[in-house]
mmCIF file of the N, C-alpha and C atoms, coordinates in Angstrom:
data_MODEL
# 
_entry.id   MODEL 
# 
loop_
_atom_site.group_PDB 
_atom_site.id 
_atom_site.type_symbol 
_atom_site.label_atom_id 
_atom_site.label_alt_id 
_atom_site.label_comp_id 
_atom_site.label_asym_id 
_atom_site.label_entity_id 
_atom_site.label_seq_id 
_atom_site.pdbx_PDB_ins_code 
_atom_site.Cartn_x 
_atom_site.Cartn_y 
_atom_site.Cartn_z 
_atom_site.occupancy 
_atom_site.B_iso_or_equiv 
_atom_site.pdbx_formal_charge 
_atom_site.auth_seq_id 
_atom_site.auth_comp_id 
_atom_site.auth_asym_id 
_atom_site.auth_atom_id 
_atom_site.pdbx_PDB_model_num 
ATOM 1   N N  . UNK A 1 1  ? 1.061   -1.135 0.029  1.00 0.00 ? 1  UNK A N  1 
ATOM 2   C CA . UNK A 1 1  ? 0.031   -0.016 -0.050 1.00 0.00 ? 1  UNK A CA 1 
ATOM 3   C C  . UNK A 1 1  ? 0.932   1.005  -0.030 1.00 0.00 ? 1  UNK A C  1 
ATOM 4   N N  . UNK A 1 2  ? 0.429   2.451  -0.592 1.00 0.00 ? 2  UNK A N  1 
ATOM 5   C CA . UNK A 1 2  ? 1.153   3.618  -0.955 1.00 0.00 ? 2  UNK A CA 1 
ATOM 6   C C  . UNK A 1 2  ? 0.931   4.455  0.181  1.00 0.00 ? 2  UNK A C  1 
ATOM 7   N N  . UNK A 1 3  ? 1.771   5.391  0.439  1.00 0.00 ? 3  UNK A N  1 
ATOM 8   C CA . UNK A 1 3  ? 1.485   6.491  1.442  1.00 0.00 ? 3  UNK A CA 1 
ATOM 9   C C  . UNK A 1 3  ? 0.270   7.283  1.258  1.00 0.00 ? 3  UNK A C  1 
ATOM 10  N N  . UNK A 1 4  ? 0.373   7.606  -0.233 1.00 0.00 ? 4  UNK A N  1 
ATOM 11  C CA . UNK A 1 4  ? -0.614  8.379  -0.676 1.00 0.00 ? 4  UNK A CA 1 
ATOM 12  C C  . UNK A 1 4  ? -1.963  7.817  -0.669 1.00 0.00 ? 4  UNK A C  1 
ATOM 13  N N  . UNK A 1 5  ? -2.047  6.462  -0.931 1.00 0.00 ? 5  UNK A N  1 
ATOM 14  C CA . UNK A 1 5  ? -3.528  5.954  -0.716 1.00 0.00 ? 5  UNK A CA 1 
ATOM 15  C C  . UNK A 1 5  ? -3.932  5.976  1.111  1.00 0.00 ? 5  UNK A C  1 
ATOM 16  N N  . UNK A 1 6  ? -2.945  5.874  1.781  1.00 0.00 ? 6  UNK A N  1 
ATOM 17  C CA . UNK A 1 6  ? -3.232  5.899  3.301  1.00 0.00 ? 6  UNK A CA 1 
ATOM 18  C C  . UNK A 1 6  ? -4.026  7.322  3.488  1.00 0.00 ? 6  UNK A C  1 
ATOM 19  N N  . UNK A 1 7  ? -3.087  8.298  3.166  1.00 0.00 ? 7  UNK A N  1 
ATOM 20  C CA . UNK A 1 7  ? -3.506  9.705  3.433  1.00 0.00 ? 7  UNK A CA 1 
ATOM 21  C C  . UNK A 1 7  ? -4.781  10.086 2.576  1.00 0.00 ? 7  UNK A C  1 
ATOM 22  N N  . UNK A 1 8  ? -5.079  9.577  1.543  1.00 0.00 ? 8  UNK A N  1 
ATOM 23  C CA . UNK A 1 8  ? -6.211  9.916  0.968  1.00 0.00 ? 8  UNK A CA 1 
ATOM 24  C C  . UNK A 1 8  ? -7.515  9.192  1.841  1.00 0.00 ? 8  UNK A C  1 
ATOM 25  N N  . UNK A 1 9  ? -7.368  7.848  2.300  1.00 0.00 ? 9  UNK A N  1 
ATOM 26  C CA . UNK A 1 9  ? -8.167  7.524  2.777  1.00 0.00 ? 9  UNK A CA 1 
ATOM 27  C C  . UNK A 1 9  ? -8.532  7.909  4.230  1.00 0.00 ? 9  UNK A C  1 
ATOM 28  N N  . UNK A 1 10 ? -7.540  8.695  4.825  1.00 0.00 ? 10 UNK A N  1 
ATOM 29  C CA . UNK A 1 10 ? -7.865  9.266  6.199  1.00 0.00 ? 10 UNK A CA 1 
ATOM 30  C C  . UNK A 1 10 ? -8.371  10.848 5.717  1.00 0.00 ? 10 UNK A C  1 
ATOM 31  N N  . UNK A 1 11 ? -7.637  11.197 4.952  1.00 0.00 ? 11 UNK A N  1 
ATOM 32  C CA . UNK A 1 11 ? -8.436  12.517 4.751  1.00 0.00 ? 11 UNK A CA 1 
ATOM 33  C C  . UNK A 1 11 ? -9.914  12.630 4.069  1.00 0.00 ? 11 UNK A C  1 
ATOM 34  N N  . UNK A 1 12 ? -10.222 11.343 3.294  1.00 0.00 ? 12 UNK A N  1 
ATOM 35  C CA . UNK A 1 12 ? -11.602 11.357 3.008  1.00 0.00 ? 12 UNK A CA 1 
ATOM 36  C C  . UNK A 1 12 ? -12.598 11.115 4.003  1.00 0.00 ? 12 UNK A C  1 
ATOM 37  N N  . UNK A 1 13 ? -12.075 10.452 5.234  1.00 0.00 ? 13 UNK A N  1 
ATOM 38  C CA . UNK A 1 13 ? -12.783 9.854  6.514  1.00 0.00 ? 13 UNK A CA 1 
ATOM 39  C C  . UNK A 1 13 ? -12.935 11.091 7.164  1.00 0.00 ? 13 UNK A C  1 
ATOM 40  N N  . UNK A 1 14 ? -11.601 11.859 7.320  1.00 0.00 ? 14 UNK A N  1 
ATOM 41  C CA . UNK A 1 14 ? -11.710 13.028 8.252  1.00 0.00 ? 14 UNK A CA 1 
ATOM 42  C C  . UNK A 1 14 ? -11.642 14.388 7.512  1.00 0.00 ? 14 UNK A C  1 
ATOM 43  N N  . UNK A 1 15 ? -12.593 14.551 6.707  1.00 0.00 ? 15 UNK A N  1 
ATOM 44  C CA . UNK A 1 15 ? -12.351 16.024 6.033  1.00 0.00 ? 15 UNK A CA 1 
ATOM 45  C C  . UNK A 1 15 ? -11.655 17.194 6.727  1.00 0.00 ? 15 UNK A C  1 
ATOM 46  N N  . UNK A 1 16 ? -10.797 17.579 6.072  1.00 0.00 ? 16 UNK A N  1 
ATOM 47  C CA . UNK A 1 16 ? -9.964  18.910 6.542  1.00 0.00 ? 16 UNK A CA 1 
ATOM 48  C C  . UNK A 1 16 ? -8.730  18.682 7.265  1.00 0.00 ? 16 UNK A C  1 
ATOM 49  N N  . UNK A 1 17 ? -8.478  17.271 7.648  1.00 0.00 ? 17 UNK A N  1 
ATOM 50  C CA . UNK A 1 17 ? -7.223  16.737 8.093  1.00 0.00 ? 17 UNK A CA 1 
ATOM 51  C C  . UNK A 1 17 ? -5.845  16.819 7.704  1.00 0.00 ? 17 UNK A C  1 
ATOM 52  N N  . UNK A 1 18 ? -5.248  17.118 8.166  1.00 0.00 ? 18 UNK A N  1 
ATOM 53  C CA . UNK A 1 18 ? -3.761  17.496 7.960  1.00 0.00 ? 18 UNK A CA 1 
ATOM 54  C C  . UNK A 1 18 ? -2.918  15.976 8.093  1.00 0.00 ? 18 UNK A C  1 
ATOM 55  N N  . UNK A 1 19 ? -2.591  15.394 7.160  1.00 0.00 ? 19 UNK A N  1 
ATOM 56  C CA . UNK A 1 19 ? -1.664  14.159 7.592  1.00 0.00 ? 19 UNK A CA 1 
ATOM 57  C C  . UNK A 1 19 ? -0.295  14.321 7.055  1.00 0.00 ? 19 UNK A C  1 
ATOM 58  N N  . UNK A 1 20 ? 0.669   13.655 7.749  1.00 0.00 ? 20 UNK A N  1 
ATOM 59  C CA . UNK A 1 20 ? 1.945   13.445 7.311  1.00 0.00 ? 20 UNK A CA 1 
ATOM 60  C C  . UNK A 1 20 ? 2.131   11.940 7.681  1.00 0.00 ? 20 UNK A C  1 
ATOM 61  N N  . UNK A 1 21 ? 2.502   11.249 6.641  1.00 0.00 ? 21 UNK A N  1 
ATOM 62  C CA . UNK A 1 21 ? 2.998   9.653  6.512  1.00 0.00 ? 21 UNK A CA 1 
ATOM 63  C C  . UNK A 1 21 ? 4.143   9.435  5.991  1.00 0.00 ? 21 UNK A C  1 
ATOM 64  N N  . UNK A 1 22 ? 4.953   8.277  6.715  1.00 0.00 ? 22 UNK A N  1 
ATOM 65  C CA . UNK A 1 22 ? 6.118   7.805  6.224  1.00 0.00 ? 22 UNK A CA 1 
ATOM 66  C C  . UNK A 1 22 ? 6.130   6.326  6.440  1.00 0.00 ? 22 UNK A C  1 
ATOM 67  N N  . UNK A 1 23 ? 6.726   5.603  5.385  1.00 0.00 ? 23 UNK A N  1 
ATOM 68  C CA . UNK A 1 23 ? 6.459   4.229  5.532  1.00 0.00 ? 23 UNK A CA 1 
ATOM 69  C C  . UNK A 1 23 ? 7.241   3.345  4.511  1.00 0.00 ? 23 UNK A C  1 
ATOM 70  N N  . UNK A 1 24 ? 7.230   2.223  4.514  1.00 0.00 ? 24 UNK A N  1 
ATOM 71  C CA . UNK A 1 24 ? 7.842   1.154  3.875  1.00 0.00 ? 24 UNK A CA 1 
ATOM 72  C C  . UNK A 1 24 ? 7.015   0.196  2.792  1.00 0.00 ? 24 UNK A C  1 
ATOM 73  N N  . UNK A 1 25 ? 5.613   0.774  2.935  1.00 0.00 ? 25 UNK A N  1 
ATOM 74  C CA . UNK A 1 25 ? 4.897   -0.160 2.182  1.00 0.00 ? 25 UNK A CA 1 
ATOM 75  C C  . UNK A 1 25 ? 4.022   -1.154 2.698  1.00 0.00 ? 25 UNK A C  1 
ATOM 76  N N  . UNK A 1 26 ? 4.431   -1.244 4.298  1.00 0.00 ? 26 UNK A N  1 
ATOM 77  C CA . UNK A 1 26 ? 3.560   -2.002 5.003  1.00 0.00 ? 26 UNK A CA 1 
ATOM 78  C C  . UNK A 1 26 ? 3.646   -1.883 6.496  1.00 0.00 ? 26 UNK A C  1 
ATOM 79  N N  . UNK A 1 27 ? 4.749   -0.821 6.961  1.00 0.00 ? 27 UNK A N  1 
ATOM 80  C CA . UNK A 1 27 ? 4.682   -0.267 8.341  1.00 0.00 ? 27 UNK A CA 1 
ATOM 81  C C  . UNK A 1 27 ? 4.871   1.330  8.036  1.00 0.00 ? 27 UNK A C  1 
ATOM 82  N N  . UNK A 1 28 ? 4.020   1.850  8.731  1.00 0.00 ? 28 UNK A N  1 
ATOM 83  C CA . UNK A 1 28 ? 3.856   3.392  8.504  1.00 0.00 ? 28 UNK A CA 1 
ATOM 84  C C  . UNK A 1 28 ? 3.777   4.251  9.609  1.00 0.00 ? 28 UNK A C  1 
ATOM 85  N N  . UNK A 1 29 ? 4.059   5.328  9.639  1.00 0.00 ? 29 UNK A N  1 
ATOM 86  C CA . UNK A 1 29 ? 4.145   6.509  10.833 1.00 0.00 ? 29 UNK A CA 1 
ATOM 87  C C  . UNK A 1 29 ? 3.277   7.440  10.384 1.00 0.00 ? 29 UNK A C  1 
ATOM 88  N N  . UNK A 1 30 ? 2.354   7.729  11.193 1.00 0.00 ? 30 UNK A N  1 
ATOM 89  C CA . UNK A 1 30 ? 1.451   9.172  10.906 1.00 0.00 ? 30 UNK A CA 1 
ATOM 90  C C  . UNK A 1 30 ? 1.465   9.880  11.923 1.00 0.00 ? 30 UNK A C  1 
ATOM 91  N N  . UNK A 1 31 ? 1.368   11.337 11.389 1.00 0.00 ? 31 UNK A N  1 
ATOM 92  C CA . UNK A 1 31 ? 1.002   12.411 12.293 1.00 0.00 ? 31 UNK A CA 1 
ATOM 93  C C  . UNK A 1 31 ? -0.449  12.942 11.665 1.00 0.00 ? 31 UNK A C  1 
ATOM 94  N N  . UNK A 1 32 ? -1.322  12.865 12.683 1.00 0.00 ? 32 UNK A N  1 
ATOM 95  C CA . UNK A 1 32 ? -2.844  13.455 12.051 1.00 0.00 ? 32 UNK A CA 1 
ATOM 96  C C  . UNK A 1 32 ? -3.266  14.599 12.760 1.00 0.00 ? 32 UNK A C  1 
ATOM 97  N N  . UNK A 1 33 ? -3.577  15.713 12.100 1.00 0.00 ? 33 UNK A N  1 
ATOM 98  C CA . UNK A 1 33 ? -4.096  17.025 12.915 1.00 0.00 ? 33 UNK A CA 1 
ATOM 99  C C  . UNK A 1 33 ? -5.241  17.028 12.207 1.00 0.00 ? 33 UNK A C  1 
ATOM 100 N N  . UNK A 1 34 ? -6.398  17.031 13.263 1.00 0.00 ? 34 UNK A N  1 
ATOM 101 C CA . UNK A 1 34 ? -7.860  17.449 13.012 1.00 0.00 ? 34 UNK A CA 1 
ATOM 102 C C  . UNK A 1 34 ? -8.403  17.856 14.446 1.00 0.00 ? 34 UNK A C  1 
ATOM 103 N N  . UNK A 1 35 ? -9.259  18.912 14.137 1.00 0.00 ? 35 UNK A N  1 
ATOM 104 C CA . UNK A 1 35 ? -9.728  19.645 15.216 1.00 0.00 ? 35 UNK A CA 1 
ATOM 105 C C  . UNK A 1 35 ? -10.959 18.901 15.947 1.00 0.00 ? 35 UNK A C  1 
ATOM 106 N N  . UNK A 1 36 ? -11.399 17.642 15.324 1.00 0.00 ? 36 UNK A N  1 
ATOM 107 C CA . UNK A 1 36 ? -12.398 16.832 15.750 1.00 0.00 ? 36 UNK A CA 1 
ATOM 108 C C  . UNK A 1 36 ? -11.836 16.018 17.120 1.00 0.00 ? 36 UNK A C  1 
ATOM 109 N N  . UNK A 1 37 ? -10.517 16.139 17.085 1.00 0.00 ? 37 UNK A N  1 
ATOM 110 C CA . UNK A 1 37 ? -9.930  15.253 18.079 1.00 0.00 ? 37 UNK A CA 1 
ATOM 111 C C  . UNK A 1 37 ? -9.973  15.674 19.373 1.00 0.00 ? 37 UNK A C  1 
ATOM 112 N N  . UNK A 1 38 ? -10.605 17.123 19.706 1.00 0.00 ? 38 UNK A N  1 
ATOM 113 C CA . UNK A 1 38 ? -10.650 18.014 20.843 1.00 0.00 ? 38 UNK A CA 1 
ATOM 114 C C  . UNK A 1 38 ? -11.564 17.274 21.911 1.00 0.00 ? 38 UNK A C  1 
ATOM 115 N N  . UNK A 1 39 ? -11.028 17.053 22.863 1.00 0.00 ? 39 UNK A N  1 
ATOM 116 C CA . UNK A 1 39 ? -12.047 16.716 24.007 1.00 0.00 ? 39 UNK A CA 1 
ATOM 117 C C  . UNK A 1 39 ? -12.047 15.145 24.069 1.00 0.00 ? 39 UNK A C  1 
ATOM 118 N N  . UNK A 1 40 ? -11.362 14.345 22.972 1.00 0.00 ? 40 UNK A N  1 
ATOM 119 C CA . UNK A 1 40 ? -11.663 13.043 23.041 1.00 0.00 ? 40 UNK A CA 1 
ATOM 120 C C  . UNK A 1 40 ? -10.257 12.217 23.550 1.00 0.00 ? 40 UNK A C  1 
ATOM 121 N N  . UNK A 1 41 ? -10.303 11.089 24.046 1.00 0.00 ? 41 UNK A N  1 
ATOM 122 C CA . UNK A 1 41 ? -9.095  10.518 24.486 1.00 0.00 ? 41 UNK A CA 1 
ATOM 123 C C  . UNK A 1 41 ? -8.098  9.980  23.361 1.00 0.00 ? 41 UNK A C  1 
ATOM 124 N N  . UNK A 1 42 ? -6.875  9.602  23.824 1.00 0.00 ? 42 UNK A N  1 
ATOM 125 C CA . UNK A 1 42 ? -6.124  9.138  22.558 1.00 0.00 ? 42 UNK A CA 1 
ATOM 126 C C  . UNK A 1 42 ? -6.931  7.750  21.996 1.00 0.00 ? 42 UNK A C  1 
ATOM 127 N N  . UNK A 1 43 ? -7.241  6.859  22.692 1.00 0.00 ? 43 UNK A N  1 
ATOM 128 C CA . UNK A 1 43 ? -8.094  5.952  22.194 1.00 0.00 ? 43 UNK A CA 1 
ATOM 129 C C  . UNK A 1 43 ? -8.972  6.133  21.178 1.00 0.00 ? 43 UNK A C  1 
ATOM 130 N N  . UNK A 1 44 ? -9.900  7.125  21.516 1.00 0.00 ? 44 UNK A N  1 
ATOM 131 C CA . UNK A 1 44 ? -11.200 7.633  20.891 1.00 0.00 ? 44 UNK A CA 1 
ATOM 132 C C  . UNK A 1 44 ? -10.391 8.056  19.430 1.00 0.00 ? 44 UNK A C  1 
ATOM 133 N N  . UNK A 1 45 ? -9.500  8.971  19.550 1.00 0.00 ? 45 UNK A N  1 
ATOM 134 C CA . UNK A 1 45 ? -8.922  9.789  18.321 1.00 0.00 ? 45 UNK A CA 1 
ATOM 135 C C  . UNK A 1 45 ? -8.408  8.485  17.515 1.00 0.00 ? 45 UNK A C  1 
ATOM 136 N N  . UNK A 1 46 ? -7.609  7.589  17.938 1.00 0.00 ? 46 UNK A N  1 
ATOM 137 C CA . UNK A 1 46 ? -7.015  6.387  17.168 1.00 0.00 ? 46 UNK A CA 1 
ATOM 138 C C  . UNK A 1 46 ? -8.234  5.627  16.370 1.00 0.00 ? 46 UNK A C  1 
ATOM 139 N N  . UNK A 1 47 ? -9.198  5.329  17.137 1.00 0.00 ? 47 UNK A N  1 
ATOM 140 C CA . UNK A 1 47 ? -10.354 4.860  16.549 1.00 0.00 ? 47 UNK A CA 1 
ATOM 141 C C  . UNK A 1 47 ? -10.984 5.434  15.349 1.00 0.00 ? 47 UNK A C  1 
ATOM 142 N N  . UNK A 1 48 ? -10.951 6.527  15.323 1.00 0.00 ? 48 UNK A N  1 
ATOM 143 C CA . UNK A 1 48 ? -11.422 7.523  14.579 1.00 0.00 ? 48 UNK A CA 1 
ATOM 144 C C  . UNK A 1 48 ? -10.472 7.526  13.135 1.00 0.00 ? 48 UNK A C  1 
ATOM 145 N N  . UNK A 1 49 ? -9.435  7.186  13.346 1.00 0.00 ? 49 UNK A N  1 
ATOM 146 C CA . UNK A 1 49 ? -8.419  7.202  12.255 1.00 0.00 ? 49 UNK A CA 1 
ATOM 147 C C  . UNK A 1 49 ? -8.455  5.802  11.718 1.00 0.00 ? 49 UNK A C  1 
ATOM 148 N N  . UNK A 1 50 ? -8.375  4.876  12.361 1.00 0.00 ? 50 UNK A N  1 
ATOM 149 C CA . UNK A 1 50 ? -8.503  3.523  12.187 1.00 0.00 ? 50 UNK A CA 1 
ATOM 150 C C  . UNK A 1 50 ? -9.994  3.105  11.375 1.00 0.00 ? 50 UNK A C  1 
ATOM 151 N N  . UNK A 1 51 ? -10.868 3.861  11.908 1.00 0.00 ? 51 UNK A N  1 
ATOM 152 C CA . UNK A 1 51 ? -12.379 3.556  11.284 1.00 0.00 ? 51 UNK A CA 1 
ATOM 153 C C  . UNK A 1 51 ? -12.180 3.949  9.755  1.00 0.00 ? 51 UNK A C  1 
ATOM 154 N N  . UNK A 1 52 ? -11.193 5.404  9.191  1.00 0.00 ? 52 UNK A N  1 
ATOM 155 C CA . UNK A 1 52 ? -10.955 5.587  8.008  1.00 0.00 ? 52 UNK A CA 1 
ATOM 156 C C  . UNK A 1 52 ? -10.189 4.385  7.008  1.00 0.00 ? 52 UNK A C  1 
ATOM 157 N N  . UNK A 1 53 ? -9.645  3.793  7.605  1.00 0.00 ? 53 UNK A N  1 
ATOM 158 C CA . UNK A 1 53 ? -8.883  2.613  7.041  1.00 0.00 ? 53 UNK A CA 1 
ATOM 159 C C  . UNK A 1 53 ? -9.216  1.506  6.750  1.00 0.00 ? 53 UNK A C  1 
ATOM 160 N N  . UNK A 1 54 ? -10.676 1.291  7.279  1.00 0.00 ? 54 UNK A N  1 
ATOM 161 C CA . UNK A 1 54 ? -11.270 -0.023 7.341  1.00 0.00 ? 54 UNK A CA 1 
ATOM 162 C C  . UNK A 1 54 ? -10.515 -1.324 7.385  1.00 0.00 ? 54 UNK A C  1 
ATOM 163 N N  . UNK A 1 55 ? -10.554 -2.364 6.355  1.00 0.00 ? 55 UNK A N  1 
ATOM 164 C CA . UNK A 1 55 ? -10.034 -3.719 6.417  1.00 0.00 ? 55 UNK A CA 1 
ATOM 165 C C  . UNK A 1 55 ? -8.797  -3.544 5.975  1.00 0.00 ? 55 UNK A C  1 
ATOM 166 N N  . UNK A 1 56 ? -8.327  -2.420 5.690  1.00 0.00 ? 56 UNK A N  1 
ATOM 167 C CA . UNK A 1 56 ? -6.843  -2.405 5.276  1.00 0.00 ? 56 UNK A CA 1 
ATOM 168 C C  . UNK A 1 56 ? -5.911  -2.705 6.219  1.00 0.00 ? 56 UNK A C  1 
ATOM 169 N N  . UNK A 1 57 ? -6.337  -2.112 7.656  1.00 0.00 ? 57 UNK A N  1 
ATOM 170 C CA . UNK A 1 57 ? -5.396  -2.430 8.965  1.00 0.00 ? 57 UNK A CA 1 
ATOM 171 C C  . UNK A 1 57 ? -5.519  -3.959 9.082  1.00 0.00 ? 57 UNK A C  1 
ATOM 172 N N  . UNK A 1 58 ? -4.460  -4.310 9.439  1.00 0.00 ? 58 UNK A N  1 
ATOM 173 C CA . UNK A 1 58 ? -4.006  -5.929 9.495  1.00 0.00 ? 58 UNK A CA 1 
ATOM 174 C C  . UNK A 1 58 ? -3.875  -6.870 8.260  1.00 0.00 ? 58 UNK A C  1 
ATOM 175 N N  . UNK A 1 59 ? -4.426  -5.940 6.985  1.00 0.00 ? 59 UNK A N  1 
ATOM 176 C CA . UNK A 1 59 ? -3.978  -6.438 5.524  1.00 0.00 ? 59 UNK A CA 1 
ATOM 177 C C  . UNK A 1 59 ? -2.916  -5.992 4.895  1.00 0.00 ? 59 UNK A C  1 
ATOM 178 N N  . UNK A 1 60 ? -3.313  -4.606 3.975  1.00 0.00 ? 60 UNK A N  1 
ATOM 179 C CA . UNK A 1 60 ? -2.152  -4.096 3.317  1.00 0.00 ? 60 UNK A CA 1 
ATOM 180 C C  . UNK A 1 60 ? -1.448  -3.359 4.037  1.00 0.00 ? 60 UNK A C  1 
ATOM 181 N N  . UNK A 1 61 ? -2.172  -2.925 5.406  1.00 0.00 ? 61 UNK A N  1 
ATOM 182 C CA . UNK A 1 61 ? -1.384  -2.080 6.351  1.00 0.00 ? 61 UNK A CA 1 
ATOM 183 C C  . UNK A 1 61 ? -1.175  -3.094 7.510  1.00 0.00 ? 61 UNK A C  1 
ATOM 184 N N  . UNK A 1 62 ? 0.080   -3.545 7.794  1.00 0.00 ? 62 UNK A N  1 
ATOM 185 C CA . UNK A 1 62 ? 0.806   -4.169 8.708  1.00 0.00 ? 62 UNK A CA 1 
ATOM 186 C C  . UNK A 1 62 ? 0.702   -3.647 10.137 1.00 0.00 ? 62 UNK A C  1 
ATOM 187 N N  . UNK A 1 63 ? 1.500   -2.680 10.024 1.00 0.00 ? 63 UNK A N  1 
ATOM 188 C CA . UNK A 1 63 ? 1.496   -1.847 11.464 1.00 0.00 ? 63 UNK A CA 1 
ATOM 189 C C  . UNK A 1 63 ? 1.533   -0.165 10.944 1.00 0.00 ? 63 UNK A C  1 
ATOM 190 N N  . UNK A 1 64 ? 0.581   0.282  11.897 1.00 0.00 ? 64 UNK A N  1 
ATOM 191 C CA . UNK A 1 64 ? 0.577   1.909  11.855 1.00 0.00 ? 64 UNK A CA 1 
ATOM 192 C C  . UNK A 1 64 ? 0.649   2.800  13.361 1.00 0.00 ? 64 UNK A C  1 
ATOM 193 N N  . UNK A 1 65 ? 1.712   3.355  13.086 1.00 0.00 ? 65 UNK A N  1 
ATOM 194 C CA . UNK A 1 65 ? 2.139   4.198  14.645 1.00 0.00 ? 65 UNK A CA 1 
ATOM 195 C C  . UNK A 1 65 ? 1.504   5.526  14.316 1.00 0.00 ? 65 UNK A C  1 
ATOM 196 N N  . UNK A 1 66 ? 0.772   5.896  15.063 1.00 0.00 ? 66 UNK A N  1 
ATOM 197 C CA . UNK A 1 66 ? 0.091   7.372  14.733 1.00 0.00 ? 66 UNK A CA 1 
ATOM 198 C C  . UNK A 1 66 ? 0.251   8.132  16.017 1.00 0.00 ? 66 UNK A C  1 
ATOM 199 N N  . UNK A 1 67 ? 0.442   9.407  15.665 1.00 0.00 ? 67 UNK A N  1 
ATOM 200 C CA . UNK A 1 67 ? 0.103   10.583 16.708 1.00 0.00 ? 67 UNK A CA 1 
ATOM 201 C C  . UNK A 1 67 ? -0.900  11.428 16.365 1.00 0.00 ? 67 UNK A C  1 
ATOM 202 N N  . UNK A 1 68 ? -1.863  11.914 17.201 1.00 0.00 ? 68 UNK A N  1 
ATOM 203 C CA . UNK A 1 68 ? -2.739  12.711 16.925 1.00 0.00 ? 68 UNK A CA 1 
ATOM 204 C C  . UNK A 1 68 ? -2.946  13.905 17.623 1.00 0.00 ? 68 UNK A C  1 
ATOM 205 N N  . UNK A 1 69 ? -3.147  14.797 17.093 1.00 0.00 ? 69 UNK A N  1 
ATOM 206 C CA . UNK A 1 69 ? -2.965  16.470 17.259 1.00 0.00 ? 69 UNK A CA 1 
ATOM 207 C C  . UNK A 1 69 ? -4.084  17.148 17.081 1.00 0.00 ? 69 UNK A C  1 
ATOM 208 N N  . UNK A 1 70 ? -4.888  18.168 17.797 1.00 0.00 ? 70 UNK A N  1 
ATOM 209 C CA . UNK A 1 70 ? -5.647  19.281 17.499 1.00 0.00 ? 70 UNK A CA 1 
ATOM 210 C C  . UNK A 1 70 ? -4.667  20.184 16.628 1.00 0.00 ? 70 UNK A C  1 
ATOM 211 N N  . UNK A 1 71 ? -5.003  21.069 15.926 1.00 0.00 ? 71 UNK A N  1 
ATOM 212 C CA . UNK A 1 71 ? -4.386  22.076 15.230 1.00 0.00 ? 71 UNK A CA 1 
ATOM 213 C C  . UNK A 1 71 ? -3.702  22.735 16.340 1.00 0.00 ? 71 UNK A C  1 
ATOM 214 N N  . UNK A 1 72 ? -4.192  23.348 17.343 1.00 0.00 ? 72 UNK A N  1 
ATOM 215 C CA . UNK A 1 72 ? -3.373  23.991 18.607 1.00 0.00 ? 72 UNK A CA 1 
ATOM 216 C C  . UNK A 1 72 ? -2.356  23.215 18.956 1.00 0.00 ? 72 UNK A C  1 
ATOM 217 N N  . UNK A 1 73 ? -2.414  21.823 19.250 1.00 0.00 ? 73 UNK A N  1 
ATOM 218 C CA . UNK A 1 73 ? -1.463  20.716 19.687 1.00 0.00 ? 73 UNK A CA 1 
ATOM 219 C C  . UNK A 1 73 ? -0.432  20.766 18.827 1.00 0.00 ? 73 UNK A C  1 
ATOM 220 N N  . UNK A 1 74 ? -0.729  20.600 17.601 1.00 0.00 ? 74 UNK A N  1 
ATOM 221 C CA . UNK A 1 74 ? 0.279   20.395 16.687 1.00 0.00 ? 74 UNK A CA 1 
ATOM 222 C C  . UNK A 1 74 ? 1.180   21.997 16.457 1.00 0.00 ? 74 UNK A C  1 
ATOM 223 N N  . UNK A 1 75 ? 0.515   22.813 16.752 1.00 0.00 ? 75 UNK A N  1 
ATOM 224 C CA . UNK A 1 75 ? 1.478   24.171 16.443 1.00 0.00 ? 75 UNK A CA 1 
ATOM 225 C C  . UNK A 1 75 ? 2.347   24.238 17.393 1.00 0.00 ? 75 UNK A C  1 
ATOM 226 N N  . UNK A 1 76 ? 1.673   23.936 18.914 1.00 0.00 ? 76 UNK A N  1 
ATOM 227 C CA . UNK A 1 76 ? 2.572   23.926 20.189 1.00 0.00 ? 76 UNK A CA 1 
ATOM 228 C C  . UNK A 1 76 ? 3.866   22.938 20.064 1.00 0.00 ? 76 UNK A C  1 
ATOM 229 N N  . UNK A 1 77 ? 3.786   21.804 19.448 1.00 0.00 ? 77 UNK A N  1 
ATOM 230 C CA . UNK A 1 77 ? 4.452   20.704 19.219 1.00 0.00 ? 77 UNK A CA 1 
ATOM 231 C C  . UNK A 1 77 ? 5.639   21.063 18.428 1.00 0.00 ? 77 UNK A C  1 
ATOM 232 N N  . UNK A 1 78 ? 5.346   21.855 17.271 1.00 0.00 ? 78 UNK A N  1 
ATOM 233 C CA . UNK A 1 78 ? 6.249   22.367 16.350 1.00 0.00 ? 78 UNK A CA 1 
ATOM 234 C C  . UNK A 1 78 ? 7.168   23.498 16.786 1.00 0.00 ? 78 UNK A C  1 
ATOM 235 N N  . UNK A 1 79 ? 6.454   24.311 17.808 1.00 0.00 ? 79 UNK A N  1 
ATOM 236 C CA . UNK A 1 79 ? 7.176   25.162 18.125 1.00 0.00 ? 79 UNK A CA 1 
ATOM 237 C C  . UNK A 1 79 ? 8.247   25.170 19.508 1.00 0.00 ? 79 UNK A C  1 
ATOM 238 N N  . UNK A 1 80 ? 8.156   23.577 20.088 1.00 0.00 ? 80 UNK A N  1 
ATOM 239 C CA . UNK A 1 80 ? 8.930   23.429 21.320 1.00 0.00 ? 80 UNK A CA 1 
ATOM 240 C C  . UNK A 1 80 ? 10.279  22.555 20.729 1.00 0.00 ? 80 UNK A C  1 
# 
């Protein structure tokens, strides 16, 4: 699976998300920025992302390491 395919799936499922992904075709790392993450636990945020990937998780995508941020959290992380 290509990085661009994963990015497209996440952005389709979370319109307006900013997504940064690296990977080797089976193992990926992602930073997902979306304001709908506000007020949700990390587990809830990750479930939101996994829902956008459907049955690709565990299949075409063997492993996905992710960090989720609201826009404010992302800006703070980038400035530190």
